[in-house]
C-alpha positions, -999 to 999 in steps of 0.1 A, spaced: -506 155 441 -543 149 450 -537 160 485 -526 194 470 -553 197 444 -581 190 469 -569 215 495 -595 242 503 -591 276 489 -579 302 514 -606 326 528 -606 361 513 -584 385 531 -597 417 546 -600 448 524 -566 462 517 -555 492 538 -551 524 519 -514 532 519 -505 565 534 -483 587 512 -454 600 534 -447 637 534 -414 648 518 -397 650 552 -408 615 561 -397 603 527 -362 616 533 -362 601 567 -371 567 554 -340 569 530 -350 539 508 -322 518 492 -315 523 455 -337 503 432 -309 480 422 -306 469 459 -342 465 467 -356 430 468 -382 422 441 -419 424 452 -429 393 471 -393 379 472 -378 366 504 -347 382 517 -318 358 512 -285 358 532 -254 367 512 -238 336 496 -210 320 516 -176 324 503 -164 294 483 -144 269 502 -107 267 496 -95 237 476 -75 224 506 -108 221 525 -118 192 502 -85 175 503 -85 139 517 -69 139 551 -36 120 553 -39 85 565 -28 77 600 3 57 604 -2 20 598 31 9 612 12 -7 641 -7 -29 616 23 -38 595 42 -49 625 14 -70 640 23 -107 642 5 -131 619 -22 -152 636 -8 -183 652 -15 -217 635 -39 -240 651 -22 -269 670 -15 -297 645 -35 -328 650 -15 -358 663 -8 -391 645 -27 -409 673 -57 -387 669 -58 -393 632 -55 -431 636 -88 -430 656 -109 -408 633 -140 -418 614 -146 -405 579 -163 -373 588 -137 -363 614 -109 -373 590 -122 -351 562 -126 -321 586 -91 -327 599 -77 -327 563 -96 -295 555 -81 -276 585 -47 -294 587 -17 -274 600 8 -303 600 31 -287 575 38 -253 559 15 -260 529 -14 -248 550 0 -212 548 -4 -209 510 -31 -234 501 -64 -223 487 -80 -254 502 -70 -289 510 -84 -316 487 -100 -347 503 -103 -380 486 -134 -391 467 -152 -423 460 -164 -453 480 -158 -453 517 -156 -492 516 -136 -494 484 -118 -526 474 -92 -506 454 -75 -473 462 -61 -451 434 -33 -428 444 -22 -396 428 7 -375 440 -6 -341 450 -34 -318 439 -29 -298 407 -40 -262 403 -72 -275 387 -78 -301 415 -74 -273 441 -98 -250 422 -124 -278 418 -118 -293 452 -116 -328 436 -88 -353 434 -78 -358 397 -103 -334 382 -111 -325 346 -100 -346 316 -75 -365 337 -103 -375 360 -124 -387 331 -95 -408 317 -89 -423 351 -126 -433 353 -123 -449 319 -91 -468 328 -108 -483 359 -139 -493 340 -117 -510 314 -106 -536 340 -143 -541 351 -143 -519 382 -172 -496 391 -153 -464 399 -179 -449 422 -186 -482 441 -152 -500 440 -125 -473 441 -114 -446 464 -93 -419 448 -69 -398 469 -36 -380 470 -4 -388 489 -3 -351 498 -36 -333 504 -26 -297 497 -12 -283 465 26 -276 467 34 -245 448 64 -222 441 64 -185 452 52 -175 417 22 -200 420 35 -228 398 30 -265 407 60 -282 423 67 -317 438 61 -320 475 91 -323 498 98 -354 518 87 -335 550 54 -327 534 48 -363 523 57 -375 559 34 -349 575 4 -362 553 12 -399 557 -11 -405 587 -41 -392 567 -33 -417 539 -29 -446 563 -62 -438 579 -79 -437 545 -64 -471 537 -77 -485 570 -112 -471 567 -117 -483 532 -102 -517 538 -88 -516 502 -71 -548 491 -53 -533 461 -36 -500 454 -25 -484 421 -3 -454 421 -7 -430 391 25 -411 383 60 -413 396 53 -389 424 26 -411 438 47 -442 436 77 -427 453 56 -409 478 38 -440 489 68 -463 489 91 -436 503 119 -447 479 124 -462 445 94 -475 428 90 -492 394 64 -501 369 59 -537 358 60 -554 392 39 -558 423 52 -539 454 38 -541 489 31 -514 514 27 -513 552 22 -539 578 -7 -553 559 15 -558 528 -10 -541 506 -2 -550 469 8 -519 449 12 -515 411 25 -483 396 15 -468 363 13 -435 344 -7 -405 356 -37 -397 334 -22 -363 328 10 -380 314 -11 -402 291 -30 -372 278 3 -356 269 18 -389 255 -10 -412 243 16 -436 230 22 -448 266 -14 -460 270 -4 -495 259 21 -497 288 -5 -483 312 -29 -510 300 -3 -537 309 0 -522 344 -38 -522 348 -39 -559 338 -11 -567 363 -30 -550 391 -62 -568 383 -44 -602 382 -27 -594 415 -61 -587 432 -79 -617 418 
């Protein structure tokens, strides 16, 4: 308030003019208002207060009809990328194509597609079936405790998980029921994703595959698959050994001995 405190004092006003006392006739002509109605000395005249607004004046106006919005068609899907285009992709293009894929109806409900992880020039490929809820949330194939157990299983057969192994899913988007629960992918969804998997196999140059869980084994082989034997996939006759998914082993630790036998079989087949 310095600007106010330092303001100069106003100059003295001229001597007040002596008021003239009106004569009685003049006083009657003036007809002053009753004392109760006169404004106080020095007070400003104020307009009469406005009448209070009616309650309906404050009511929120009714929304306009939204029928035009409700009936608007959903945005069209992007054109699905072709098998031929996928077969010619490098790693960066492939990962972008997976992230924006529209090759099946899973793209309508997914939170995000889940790309594979690990070495781009891996000698082994580890296959899970489809992303779980946690995988989708984390954006990582075989996340959480299951991912740590998978890491330990691969190290147990003298593999370096980050350098020797590429981990991916047969289906890249999480299949879910209308109420949000996990479900197995349909044959159509597996087939739609197959070119992505084939390109991953080609880019890595992997010489051994292990499937983790029944869904991964059946999804890769597109038919019956069994533990305890070496199967072969594709024109390159890639050796494949099936075993338990880490999630299954966390629920049933007693099956770890069988999983160890499968790991040893895969290692012997690759030697």
